[in-house]
C-alpha positions in Angstrom: 123.9 76.0 125.4 120.8 76.0 123.4 120.3 72.3 123.7 120.8 72.4 127.5 118.2 75.1 127.8 115.9 73.1 125.6 116.2 70.1 127.8 115.4 72.2 130.9 112.5 73.9 129.2 110.9 70.6 128.5 110.6 70.0 132.2 110.0 73.5 133.4 106.4 74.2 134.3 106.8 77.9 134.8 107.8 78.8 131.2 110.9 80.6 132.3 113.3 78.3 130.6 111.1 78.2 127.5 111.4 82.0 127.4 115.2 81.9 127.6 115.3 79.1 125.0 113.2 81.1 122.7 115.4 84.2 123.1 118.6 82.3 122.4 117.0 80.5 119.4 115.8 83.8 118.0 119.2 85.4 118.4 121.0 82.5 116.5 118.4 82.4 113.8 116.5 79.2 114.6 113.1 80.6 113.9 111.1 77.3 114.2 112.6 76.6 117.6 112.1 80.2 118.7 108.5 80.1 117.7 107.8 76.8 119.5 109.4 77.9 122.8 108.0 81.4 122.7 104.5 80.0 122.3 105.2 77.6 125.2 106.5 80.4 127.4 103.5 82.6 126.7 101.2 79.7 127.5 102.9 78.7 130.7 104.2 82.0 131.9 101.4 84.4 130.9 103.7 87.4 131.2 103.8 90.4 128.9 107.5 89.7 128.2 106.7 86.2 126.9 104.0 87.6 124.6 106.3 90.4 123.4 109.0 87.8 122.4 106.4 85.6 120.8 105.2 88.6 118.7 108.7 89.5 117.7 109.4 85.9 116.6 106.1 85.7 114.6 106.8 89.0 112.9 110.4 88.0 112.2 109.1 84.8 110.5 106.5 86.9 108.6 103.6 85.0 110.1 101.5 88.1 110.1 98.1 86.5 110.8 99.4 84.6 113.8 101.1 87.8 115.0 97.9 89.7 114.7 96.0 87.0 116.6 98.7 86.9 119.3 98.6 90.7 119.7 94.8 90.7 120.1 95.2 88.1 122.8 98.0 90.1 124.5 96.0 93.3 124.5 93.1 91.5 126.2 95.4 89.9 128.8 97.4 93.0 129.5 95.1 96.0 128.9 97.2 98.3 131.0 100.6 97.5 129.3 101.3 100.4 127.0 103.7 98.3 124.9 100.9 96.3 123.4 98.7 99.3 122.8 101.4 101.0 120.8 101.9 98.1 118.4 100.0 98.2 115.1 
């Protein structure tokens, strides 16, 4: 299933399939794939959910500086979303 999602994500311009691919990859413990597709989803989709997943993946991989940078970007993009304001 992950491979099928990945193939679709590579052709999807909306970022929706990248978001789903990242979620599944994160759940099965494929951190590198999750990070790649979460970043792609955030870039294409520009949604709070895509950024939240990307943050979770980065923090799960202990990429603290990248997570901090991503959180700063998310706070600027979504200033009214309380989920980002609550994150340290």
